[in-house]
N, C-alpha and C positions, 0 to 999 in steps of 0.2 A: 573743424567745425563740425558740427553734428554731435551726438550724446552717446552714441550706442555701436559697441563693438558690432547694447543693445539693453616682371618683371622686364713644271716649268721647263720641261727638256727640251723643246720645240726653239725656244726663246733662246735657252744655252747654247745649243747648236747653230742658231743663227748668228748669235754672237763669236763663237768662234771661228766659223766661216769669213765672217767679215774681218775677224782680230788676224787670221792668215792670209787673206788678200790683199790685205791695206796697209801699205808703207806706214811704219811707224813714225808718230807726228813727231815734230821737233820738241826739245825740252821747252816747258815755260815755265815761267817762276812762278813758284805758289805764293798765294799770300794767306793771310788768317784772315777769315771775316766772323765778326762775333754773330752768334744765332739769336735772334730776337724772338722769343718764346710768342706764340700765336694768343691774340687776346680774344679770339671769336670763341665765344662759349659754346659747347655741343646743343645739336637741337632735339629737346628730349624727344624719345617715341615710345609707343604703348603698343601690344598686341591686341588692348582692348576694343573689342566691335566698337565702330563708331557710325552716326548715323551722317548724311548728306556727306559732302564731299572727303570727309576727313575730321579728326579732333580737330577744334582751333580753328579752322578754316571759316573765313567768313560767306555769308548767301549768296549766290551765285544767281543769276536771272533766270535761271531755268530750275523749278524747283526740284528736288531731291525726293525721291518715291519714300513714302514711311515705311518701318519695319512691319512685320505681320503683325496684327494685333491679336494680345490674348495667346501667347504660345502654350501649346499645351504642357510642356515642361520648361521651368526656368532654369538657367544656367549660369544667367550673368544679369547686374545691375544696369550696365551702361548703354546696353542697346534699348532701354525704355526711354532715356532721354539724351537728345544728342547735343554737342555743343552748339553746333550750327542754330537749332531751330531756336534751343533756348535764349540763345542771343538774340533772335528776331522777336522772341517773345518778349522780352525782360527788356528790347529798346536799347539793349549796350553792346559793346563789342567787346565780349569775352576772349581774353588772353590764356584760357585754358586749354588744356586737353586731358581727354578722359582716361585713365588709370583703373582696369579691373583689380580691386585687391583681394587678397587671400578671403575665403569664404570663412564664417563662423559657425557653429551647431551649441545650440543650447537646448538640452531635453529634445524634442521631436522636431523643433523649428531651425532651420538654414537660412542662414542673412548673409546676403550679397550685396557688395560695395562699390561703388564707383565713385573715386577721388578725381574731382575736376581740379586737377593740380592749375597751379598759373605759370606759365611760360616765363615770367619774366621777375619772378620772386613776389608779385603784387599779393591784395588780400584775395584768398579764396573766395569764391562769389558762390558754388554751389557745392553741395555733398548729398548723393542720394543713395539710400539702403533699403533695399528689398528684403522684406521677408517671406517665407513661405512655411505656413503652419498646417498640418495636416489636419483633415474634417472643416466642416463650415458653420460647427455651431458657437463658436466663440467670439465673433464680431464686437458684441457689447462690451466685453472683458478684455480684448484687445484694444479698443479704443482706450478705454479707461488706464489700462498699463502703459499705452504709447503717450500717453497726455500728462502724465504724471509731472513732467517736468516744466510744465510751460504755468509762467507765471500770468496770470491772471486768465479768463475763459478762453476755453478752446472751443472758437466758434465754428458752426457748419460753415461751409464754402457755396455761397449763393451761386446759383446758374449752373452747377453740377450735380445732376443725378446718381444718387448714389451716398454711401458715407464718406464724407470728407470733413477735415476739420484744420484751423489756420490757428496760431497761437504765437505770441512771443516768448522768446525764452530767459528773458532777463525782465518782464513788466516794462519795459520802454519802447519809443518810436524809433531806436537807433539799434540795438541788437539784434540778434540773429533770430530769425523767423523760421518756424515749422511748416508745411504742408504735409498733412497726413491723409493717406488715400486707403482705404480699407475696401476690399473688393473679393467675394467670393465666386472662386472662378477654376473650371476643371476639379471640382472635388476637393478644392483647397481654399484655404483664408491666405490672401496675399495682401501684403501691406507694403505699401511706400513711403518712407521718411524722406523728405525733400527741406533740407537746410539751407537759408538763403540768405540775404540781405532782406531789409525793409523794401516791399515795394507798392505800387497800387493793387487794389483788390480785384482789378482787373489781370493784372499778370497773375495773381494766384489762382484766379477761375481758370484761365487758361491752361498753366502747366498742371494744375489737379485735373484738368479736363483730358490732356496728354495722357496723363498717368493711369487714368479710370480705363480710358478703351485700350491701353496695352496691356495693363495687368489680365 
């Protein structure tokens, strides 16, 4: 999802002591047992920072504290949007866990990528890219560049102060949607691209507000 590039010495001594002090057991007839391979799949893990109680976990009754807003330096994308709060905001149970992918650099801009991978192999619901561009004088041109793949108009998101856009990537009501947030912060221009399935306008507003506050 997404269109922009843009993881025994003590035990041995005890065993020896036990062997020397215990009479040898009587011979036991040996039987051959077939080994049945385990069908349990390993649970994916990630070193990526996570919000709330952890990647893929469900909301608890005690709210988890949000991360610091607008960090002086961006070093990763996953802290900007947690799995737990995304699930609550979207009103769905995400089976995802957050994985911080390798950063990419093009000219002077650095892009961080948080991949919300499915635990069960289901369809991915979220994909987040956060790009840091030096300087603060390119907002208009960045919005133009980042919305070139939109099919149809890129509309401002109502109820969110700042530069935001949302659009369909295939021109239908069934394909992926991009939520774009551009913000001047700490002498930089920070661009968040969030790709997700179609949801209500209220969901886009809440997600865009979270990203705006944290960029």
